[in-house]
C-alpha positions in Angstrom: 50.8 -37.4 64.6 52.1 -34.4 65.6 50.4 -31.9 66.0 50.9 -28.8 63.6 50.1 -25.0 64.6 47.2 -22.4 63.3 49.9 -21.0 60.7 47.1 -18.2 60.0 47.2 -16.8 63.2 50.2 -14.6 63.7 50.9 -15.0 67.3 52.4 -19.0 66.8 55.1 -16.2 65.3 57.8 -14.7 66.1 58.0 -13.5 62.9 56.9 -13.7 59.8 57.2 -16.6 57.5 60.4 -16.3 55.1 58.2 -18.2 52.8 54.9 -19.2 52.2 54.0 -22.7 53.7 52.8 -24.9 50.7 51.1 -28.7 51.0 51.5 -31.4 48.0 48.7 -30.8 45.9 47.9 -33.3 42.0 50.1 -30.8 40.1 53.4 -30.5 42.8 52.9 -34.0 44.0 57.1 -34.7 44.1 56.8 -39.0 43.2 59.9 -40.6 43.9 59.0 -44.2 42.0 55.7 -45.9 41.1 54.6 -48.9 39.6 51.5 -50.6 39.5 51.5 -51.7 43.3 52.9 -49.1 44.7 53.7 -45.6 45.1 56.5 -43.6 46.6 56.6 -39.2 46.6 58.2 -37.0 48.9 56.9 -35.5 51.8 56.0 -32.3 52.4 56.4 -31.1 56.2 52.9 -29.7 55.8 51.4 -32.6 54.8 48.7 -34.6 56.9 49.0 -38.5 56.2 46.6 -38.9 59.0 42.9 -36.7 58.9 43.5 -34.6 62.0 40.6 -31.0 63.3 42.5 -29.0 60.7 40.1 -30.4 58.4 43.3 -30.3 55.0 43.4 -32.1 52.5 45.4 -36.0 53.3 48.8 -36.8 51.8 46.9 -40.1 50.6 44.0 -38.3 49.2 46.2 -35.8 46.7 48.2 -39.0 45.7 44.6 -40.6 45.1 43.6 -37.7 42.5 47.0 -38.0 40.9 47.0 -41.5 39.9 43.0 -41.6 38.6 44.0 -38.4 36.6 47.4 -39.8 35.4 45.2 -43.1 34.4 42.4 -41.5 33.3 40.3 -44.0 36.2 36.8 -43.1 36.0 36.3 -44.1 39.8 38.6 -43.1 42.6 41.9 -44.6 42.6 43.1 -47.0 45.5 45.6 -46.1 48.0 46.4 -47.3 50.5 48.2 -46.2 53.1 51.3 -48.5 55.3 53.0 -46.0 57.0 53.2 -42.9 59.2 54.7 -39.7 59.0 54.5 -36.6 61.2 52.8 -33.4 60.1 56.0 -31.7 60.9 58.5 -34.0 58.9 59.1 -34.5 55.6 60.7 -37.1 53.3 59.9 -40.8 51.5 56.5 -42.0 52.4 55.4 -45.4 50.6 51.7 -46.5 49.5 50.1 -49.3 47.7 48.5 -48.7 44.6 46.8 -52.7 45.1 44.8 -54.8 48.2 47.7 -57.0 47.0 50.3 -54.7 47.8 48.7 -53.1 50.8 48.7 -56.4 53.0 52.0 -58.1 52.0 53.9 -54.4 53.0 51.2 -54.2 56.3 52.7 -57.5 56.9 56.0 -55.9 56.1 56.3 -53.3 58.7 55.0 -56.0 61.4 57.8 -58.3 60.8 60.1 -55.3 60.9 61.5 -56.0 57.2 61.5 -52.6 56.0 65.0 -50.3 56.8 64.5 -46.7 56.8 66.5 -44.5 57.7 65.8 -40.7 59.0 68.3 -37.4 58.4 68.2 -35.4 61.8 69.6 -31.7 62.6 70.1 -31.0 65.6 71.7 -28.7 68.6 73.9 -29.9 69.9 74.7 -33.3 69.2 74.0 -36.2 71.3 75.9 -37.6 73.4 77.5 -39.7 72.8 77.8 -39.4 69.1 76.8 -42.6 68.1 74.5 -45.9 69.6 71.8 -48.3 69.9 69.2 -46.7 71.5 66.7 -49.7 74.1 64.1 -47.9 76.0 60.3 -47.3 76.8 58.1 -44.5 75.7 55.0 -43.4 76.9 52.2 -41.2 74.6 50.3 -38.6 76.5 47.5 -38.2 74.0 46.4 -35.0 75.7 49.8 -33.4 74.7 50.5 -35.1 71.6 54.0 -36.1 73.7 55.5 -38.8 74.4 58.0 -39.7 77.3 61.0 -42.0 77.6 61.8 -44.1 80.0 64.8 -46.5 80.9 62.7 -49.7 81.8 59.3 -51.6 80.8 56.3 -50.1 82.6 51.4 -49.2 82.6 51.5 -48.0 78.8 55.1 -48.2 77.6 56.0 -49.3 74.7 60.0 -50.9 73.7 61.0 -48.7 71.4 64.5 -49.1 69.6 67.4 -47.8 67.1 70.3 -47.0 66.3 72.1 -43.8 65.3 75.7 -41.9 64.4 76.6 -39.0 64.0 77.6 -37.9 60.7 78.9 -34.1 60.6 78.0 -30.4 61.3 77.8 -27.1 59.9 78.8 -23.8 61.5 75.9 -23.8 63.7 73.6 -28.1 63.4 74.4 -31.1 64.0 73.7 -33.8 60.7 72.5 -37.2 62.7 71.4 -40.4 60.7 69.3 -42.4 62.2 67.6 -45.9 61.9 64.4 -47.1 64.0 63.9 -51.2 64.6 60.4 -50.2 66.2 57.7 -47.7 65.0 56.7 -45.5 68.2 55.1 -42.7 68.6 57.6 -39.4 68.1 59.8 -42.0 68.7 62.9 -39.9 67.0 62.4 -37.0 68.0 61.6 -37.6 71.7 64.4 -39.9 72.8 67.0 -37.7 70.4 65.5 -34.8 73.1 66.8 -37.7 76.0 70.2 -37.6 74.8 70.4 -33.7 74.8 70.3 -33.0 71.5 66.6 -31.6 70.6 65.6 -31.5 66.4 66.7 -28.1 64.5 62.3 -26.7 65.1 61.2 -29.5 67.4 59.7 -26.8 70.3 57.5 -29.8 71.7 61.4 -31.6 72.7 63.0 -28.8 73.8 64.6 -27.0 70.4 65.1 -23.4 71.9 63.0 -22.1 68.2 60.7 -23.3 65.6 60.6 -23.6 62.5 59.4 -20.2 60.3 57.1 -22.8 58.0 56.5 -24.9 61.3 58.3 -28.1 59.8 61.1 -29.2 62.0 64.5 -30.5 60.5 63.6 -34.2 60.9 63.7 -35.8 57.0 63.0 -39.6 56.0 66.1 -40.1 53.6 65.6 -43.5 52.5 63.7 -46.7 52.3 64.6 -49.6 51.7 63.1 -53.1 50.9 61.5 -55.9 49.1 59.1 -55.4 46.6 55.8 -56.9 47.6 54.9 -58.2 44.2 58.2 -58.2 41.9 59.9 -58.8 45.4 63.8 -57.1 44.0 65.2 -55.1 46.4 64.4 -51.3 46.3 65.7 -48.0 47.2 63.9 -45.2 47.4 66.3 -41.5 47.9 64.3 -38.6 48.9 66.1 -35.3 49.3 65.8 -33.0 51.4 63.9 -29.8 51.3 65.8 -26.5 50.1 67.4 -25.1 53.0 70.3 -24.0 53.6 70.7 -26.6 56.6 69.4 -29.2 55.0 71.7 -27.7 51.6 74.9 -28.0 53.7 74.2 -31.6 54.3 74.0 -32.8 50.9 76.9 -31.3 50.4 78.6 -33.0 52.6 76.6 -36.0 51.7 77.8 -35.8 47.8 81.4 -34.7 48.7 81.1 -31.6 47.6 83.9 -29.0 49.1 
């Protein structure tokens, strides 16, 4: 899980944020889909999926509070975490609402039966502009950072993804990424190894931070077979409202 600067400490900022950092709450939660078995939400880049030293409320807890209030449950609502997103990353994240759905989704992720598509904004573009990358990642726990290698070795885990550059703005390039594995910081470190660090991701080579401690990596889409209803599911998440993401949306929607 990615670390996050202490945003209350001005020393972490070259300039003051242009807008306040907003985390998801029971009142502003962006729910993309829900039924009796699963719920998908659009994670904000400030939300934390797994507890860390910050002590901030996890998104899982917020989702549970939302379900409890909406359905007037007398006790805590069951919410099962089946996958994670780094803290500065936004986008679709899926939770289970029943133990049956949790077990089946966990197995589907293990068997790589769930496809996620990410949008990444980079500078410069990756070279080559598209391809399939198989490399080996090793996590440094002290630095909370992964490093790429071309060959297997002690502590290294095989990583695979495909990517393609789909467009650009005046200063940035738009890269669609489909991971096949789910390694620590996989997309971030692989794009950096291709000479294309993600906007705002100073840990992996970006020249400056984003104002709100985010990075321009967004889980755009998740596709899977519903764990109970057995019907195909495709859930999209709109990226955050900022000029760069909006430029990509105009391109994606064919708007001139």
